C-alpha positions, 0 to 999 in steps of 0.5 A, spaced: 163 784 093 169 784 097 169 787 104 174 793 102 170 795 096 164 796 101 168 800 106 170 804 100 163 806 098 160 807 105 166 811 107 165 816 101 158 816 104 155 812 098 149 807 098 151 800 099 146 796 095 144 790 090 150 786 092 153 781 097 159 782 101 163 776 103 167 776 109 165 781 115 163 788 114 167 792 120 163 799 120 169 801 125 174 801 119 170 807 116 174 812 121 180 812 124 177 813 131 170 810 133 166 816 131 163 815 124 161 821 121 157 819 114 151 816 113 150 809 113 145 806 108 145 798 106 140 796 102 138 790 098 144 786 101 147 780 103 152 780 108 156 774 112 156 778 118 156 785 120 160 789 126 161 796 129 163 795 136 163 802 140 162 806 134 158 813 135 154 814 129 153 821 128 149 820 122 143 815 121 144 808 120 139 805 115 138 798 114 133 796 108 132 789 106 138 787 109 140 779 110 145 778 115 147 770 115 151 771 121 152 775 127 151 782 128 155 786 133 153 793 135 156 792 142 156 799 145 153 803 139 151 810 139 146 811 134 146 819 135 142 820 129 138 814 129 137 807 127 132 804 122 132 797 120 126 794 116 124 788 112 131 785 114 133 778 116 138 776 121 140 769 122 144 769 128 145 773 135 144 781 134 148 785 140 146 792 141 148 791 149 151 798 152 148 802 146 142 806 144 143 814 146 139 816 140 139 823 142 132 824 140 132 820 133 128 814 132 131 807 133 126 803 129 125 796 127 119 794 122 118 787 119 125 784 121 126 777 123 131 775 128 133 768 128 138 769 134 138 772 141 137 780 141 141 783 146 139 790 149 143 789 156 144 796 159 142 800 153 139 807 154 134 810 149 134 817 149 129 818 144 123 814 140 124 806 140 119 803 135 119 795 134 113 793 129 111 786 127 118 783 128 119 776 129 124 774 135 125 767 134 130 766 140 127 772 144 130 779 147 131 782 153 129 789 150 123 789 156 127 784 161 131 785 167 126 789 170 128 792 177 136 791 175 141 796 174 142 794 167 135 794 164 133 797 158 132 805 160 127 808 155 126 816 156 120 815 151 116 809 152 117 804 146 112 803 141 111 796 140 106 793 135 105 786 132 111 783 134 112 775 135 117 772 140 118 774 148 122 781 149 122 780 156 127 775 157 133 776 163 140 776 162 
């Protein structure tokens, strides 16, 4: 499937599923501004890469059994209605830095595999965060940078269980 076809499906609030999207899926193109006001559901999809820099998601973002072979860039992404990623593979770096802001909604990672470094630099999670049975091959700074002004801020203590890899890297 072409990127423009995927954008058309998602911008109408549809579910992107059971396909491969060639090229970079830029979720920012779903709106003329950085406010995305449709739910994002991507299920059983292979993506070359995905990006959504500085987007405010007003509806839940769901990634279920998604395979991203390249980078995933959610820099400064605000998940105002939550983020759920399950049974997914990320083959390169994943960038969440300067984001979070889940306003009481869940950010939940379940049985995901991250091959590259997962960057949570300077994130603020106002609602629950859970990371269960995930693999971080190159680690993450989710619990790192302790005492620094850019360490991840959790208003609710995170739920962490059965993860593999270091979550306390600095940087």
